[in-house]
C-alpha positions as CSV (number, residue, x, y, z in Angstrom):
1,X,47.2,2.7,-25.3
2,X,44.9,5.4,-24.1
3,X,41.6,4.4,-22.5
4,X,38.4,6.1,-23.5
5,X,35.6,6.6,-21.1
6,X,32.2,6.8,-22.6
7,X,29.4,8.5,-20.6
8,X,26.0,7.6,-21.7
9,X,23.1,9.9,-20.7
10,X,19.7,8.4,-20.8
11,X,16.6,10.5,-21.1
12,X,13.7,9.1,-19.0
13,X,10.9,7.9,-21.1
14,X,7.9,10.2,-21.1
15,X,4.3,9.4,-20.2
16,X,3.4,10.4,-23.7
17,X,5.9,7.8,-25.2
18,X,4.6,5.0,-22.9
19,X,0.9,5.9,-23.7
20,X,1.7,5.8,-27.4
21,X,3.5,2.5,-27.1
22,X,0.3,1.0,-25.6
23,X,-2.2,2.9,-27.6
24,X,-3.6,4.7,-24.6
25,X,-4.3,8.4,-23.9
26,X,-2.0,10.0,-21.3
27,X,-5.1,10.3,-19.1
28,X,-5.9,6.6,-19.3
29,X,-2.3,5.7,-18.7
30,X,-2.2,7.9,-15.6
31,X,-5.5,6.5,-14.3
32,X,-4.2,2.9,-14.8
33,X,-0.9,3.8,-13.1
34,X,-2.7,5.4,-10.2
35,X,-4.9,2.3,-9.9
36,X,-1.9,0.0,-9.9
37,X,-0.2,2.1,-7.3
38,X,-3.2,2.2,-5.0
39,X,-3.9,-1.6,-5.3
40,X,-0.3,-2.2,-4.4
41,X,-0.6,0.1,-1.3
42,X,-3.8,-1.7,-0.5
43,X,-2.1,-5.1,-0.7
44,X,0.8,-3.9,1.6
45,X,-1.5,-2.3,4.2
46,X,-3.7,-5.5,4.3
47,X,-0.7,-7.7,4.6
48,X,0.7,-5.7,7.5
49,X,-2.7,-5.6,9.2
50,X,-3.0,-9.4,8.8
51,X,0.4,-9.9,10.4
52,X,-0.3,-7.7,13.4
53,X,-3.7,-9.3,14.0
54,X,-2.4,-12.8,13.6
55,X,-0.1,-12.2,16.6
56,X,-3.3,-12.4,18.7
57,X,-5.1,-15.0,16.7
58,X,-7.6,-12.5,15.3
59,X,-8.3,-10.9,11.9
60,X,-9.9,-7.6,12.7
61,X,-9.5,-4.5,14.9
62,X,-12.9,-5.3,16.5
63,X,-11.7,-8.8,17.4
64,X,-8.5,-7.2,19.0
65,X,-10.8,-4.8,21.0
66,X,-12.8,-7.8,22.2
67,X,-9.7,-9.5,23.5
68,X,-8.8,-6.4,25.4
69,X,-12.3,-6.0,26.9
70,X,-12.4,-9.7,27.9
71,X,-9.1,-9.3,29.6
72,X,-7.6,-12.0,27.4
73,X,-4.6,-9.7,26.8
74,X,-3.3,-6.7,28.7
75,X,-3.5,-3.2,27.2
76,X,0.4,-3.1,27.5
77,X,0.7,-6.3,25.5
78,X,-1.5,-5.2,22.7
79,X,-1.4,-1.4,22.6
80,X,1.2,-0.8,19.9
81,X,-0.3,-3.4,17.6
82,X,-3.8,-2.2,18.3
83,X,-2.8,1.4,17.4
84,X,-1.1,0.2,14.2
85,X,-4.0,-2.0,13.1
86,X,-6.4,1.0,13.8
87,X,-4.2,3.2,11.6
88,X,-3.8,0.5,8.9
89,X,-7.6,0.0,8.9
90,X,-8.1,3.7,8.3
91,X,-5.6,3.8,5.5
92,X,-7.2,0.7,3.9
93,X,-10.6,2.5,4.0
94,X,-9.1,5.6,2.4
95,X,-7.3,3.7,-0.3
96,X,-10.5,1.9,-1.2
97,X,-12.3,5.3,-1.4
98,X,-9.6,6.6,-3.7
99,X,-9.9,3.6,-5.9
100,X,-13.7,4.1,-6.2
101,X,-13.0,7.7,-7.2
102,X,-10.7,6.8,-10.1
């Protein structure tokens, strides 16, 4: 017996369809979507910063800097994590700014 192969094409659901489903305007849905995205990015950045700081028993970039100044850790030992925490701290600040602007 011959076999038939069915190809099913799905059309992605539109923003308009989703907005209608939840009785929202497209603008409100977009704003809420952006807010959810930014909050997730914030959570990820903060979690990564926490992990990097915890390696040295601190919770902030300033505390990492203090360890370095006191000679508790060498620059070589902390440099990569310090730079990453500095970057993450800047990203966290920017995400918070974007959330306030929404």
